[in-house]
Structure formats: structure tokens, C-alpha cells
C-alpha positions in Angstrom: -61.1 -35.1 28.4 -59.2 -36.1 31.6 -56.5 -33.8 32.7 -53.5 -35.0 34.7 -52.9 -33.4 38.1 -49.2 -34.4 38.1 -46.8 -31.5 37.4 -44.2 -31.9 34.7 -41.6 -30.7 37.1 -42.4 -33.5 39.6 -42.3 -36.1 36.9 -38.9 -34.9 35.7 -37.7 -34.9 39.3 -38.9 -38.5 39.8 -37.1 -39.7 36.7 -33.8 -38.1 37.7 -33.9 -39.0 41.4 -35.0 -42.6 40.7 -32.1 -43.1 38.3 -29.5 -41.6 40.7 -30.8 -42.2 44.2 -32.4 -45.7 43.7 -30.6 -47.5 40.9 -27.4 -45.5 41.2 -27.1 -45.6 45.0 -24.8 -48.1 46.7 -25.8 -47.3 50.3 -28.7 -49.5 51.3 -30.1 -47.0 53.8 -30.0 -44.0 51.4 -31.5 -46.2 48.6 -34.4 -47.3 50.9 -35.1 -43.7 52.0 -35.3 -42.7 48.3 -37.6 -45.5 47.5 -39.9 -44.5 50.4 -39.9 -40.9 49.2 -40.3 -41.5 45.5 -42.3 -44.7 45.1 -46.0 -45.5 45.9 -46.4 -48.4 48.4 -48.1 -50.6 45.8 -45.8 -49.6 42.9 -44.8 -52.0 40.2 -41.4 -52.2 38.5 -41.4 -53.8 35.1 -38.0 -55.2 34.0 -37.1 -57.7 31.4 -37.3 -60.7 33.8 -40.8 -59.7 35.0 -42.8 -57.5 37.3 -41.7 -56.6 40.8 -44.4 -55.3 43.2 -44.0 -53.2 46.3 -41.3 -51.1 47.9 -39.6 -54.0 49.7 -39.3 -56.0 46.5 -38.1 -53.0 44.5 -35.5 -52.2 47.1 -34.2 -55.8 47.0 -34.1 -55.8 43.2 -32.3 -52.4 43.0 -29.8 -53.5 45.7 -29.1 -56.8 44.0 -28.6 -55.0 40.6 -26.3 -52.5 42.2 -24.2 -55.3 43.7 -23.6 -56.7 40.3 -22.3 -53.3 39.0 -21.1 -51.4 42.1 -18.8 -49.0 40.1 -21.3 -48.1 37.4 -22.9 -44.7 37.1 -26.2 -43.9 35.3 -26.1 -40.9 32.9 -29.2 -39.4 31.4 -29.2 -39.0 27.6 -31.0 -35.7 26.6 -33.9 -34.3 28.4 -36.8 -36.2 30.0 -40.1 -36.1 28.2 -43.4 -35.7 30.0 -46.9 -36.5 28.8 -49.9 -36.2 31.2 -49.0 -38.4 34.2 -46.1 -40.2 32.5 -42.5 -39.5 31.7 -39.6 -41.1 29.9 -35.8 -40.8 30.1 -33.0 -42.3 28.1 -29.9 -43.3 30.0 -26.6 -45.2 29.8 -24.7 -47.1 32.4 -21.0 -48.0 32.8 -17.9 -47.2 34.7 -17.4 -43.5 35.4 -15.6 -41.9 32.4 -15.8 -45.0 30.2 -18.2 -46.0 27.4 -21.6 -47.2 28.4 -21.9 -50.9 28.9 -25.6 -50.8 28.4 -28.3 -48.3 27.6 -32.1 -48.0 28.0 -35.2 -46.1 28.7 -37.2 -45.5 31.9 -40.9 -44.9 31.4 -42.8 -44.1 34.5 -46.4 -43.5 35.5 -47.0 -41.1 38.4 -49.9 -41.2 40.9 -50.3 -38.7 43.7 -46.8 -37.4 43.1 -45.1 -40.8 43.4 -44.0 -43.5 41.0 -46.8 -45.9 40.6 -45.2 -47.9 37.8 -41.8 -47.9 36.1 -41.1 -49.7 32.9 -37.4 -50.3 32.2 -36.5 -50.9 28.5 -33.0 -52.1 27.8 -31.6 -51.4 24.4 -31.2 -54.7 22.6 -27.7 -53.9 21.4 -26.2 -54.5 24.9 -25.0 -57.6 26.6 -27.1 -56.6 29.6 -30.2 -56.9 27.5 -29.2 -60.4 26.3 -28.5 -61.5 29.9 -31.8 -60.1 31.2 -33.7 -61.6 28.3 -32.2 -65.0 29.1 -33.3 -65.0 32.8 -36.5 -66.7 33.7 -39.5 -64.5 34.4 -40.0 -63.1 37.9 
């Protein structure tokens, strides 16, 4: 049997910090510093439109997404779950203090203490899911 060398605490930290400091961050320099600290150089972000590879492309995607929802906040739902070198976290997003406009799950794979892959699942009950599903693949 193979045992993971990734700590559950680090995986939980990556889930939380990525949600807040990457996708929730409006300042380009702070977002980029977080990406460099949290993501592997060759990381892959899987989102409904397609796969995005590398820190530069992830930074551009996160910045472009943030620009479409500059006043939205990301709020975790419940506690993150960790299994071996992976973790998942449910979240919701919308204006601060208002009902969520969309919800989803982040599922990440960790390698050497950094995010190697992140799969973003949008709940199909939201308009955001329908918009993302209608976009051509990246």
C-alpha cells in the first residue's frame, strides 16, 4: 500500500487559502503571490470550460473570473475533507451578506505540499453552472 506524505493540515490550508487568496482576491499582486506560494509550477486547473495549465494561465483565469464578480465573497460550507493526497471543500459565492449566487466544490490533489491539480465542480442549480457549461472548451 502507498501512503501519502502530504499532511491533512497542509491540504486543509491549501483548500482554504486557495479559495480566499486566489479566487477571492481582487488585488493582482497578492493573488499572484498566493498562486506562487500554493500552486506547483505545472499545476492544472480543471473548470467547466476546460483545463488550464501553469501558474500564469491560472493567474489569468482567476483574475478574469474575479473581474466578472468583484464584490463576491467565497464562503466554505462545512469542514474540508482530506483523503491521502487529496481534499475537497464545498463553498458558495455571492455578494457579502446576501444569498449565494452559485455554489460548488473544490477537489484538489497535492504534490510536495502544493496544489498539483484542482477540479472545480459547480452545482448545476446555479446560473453560473449554465453559463460555464455553455462556453466553448478551453
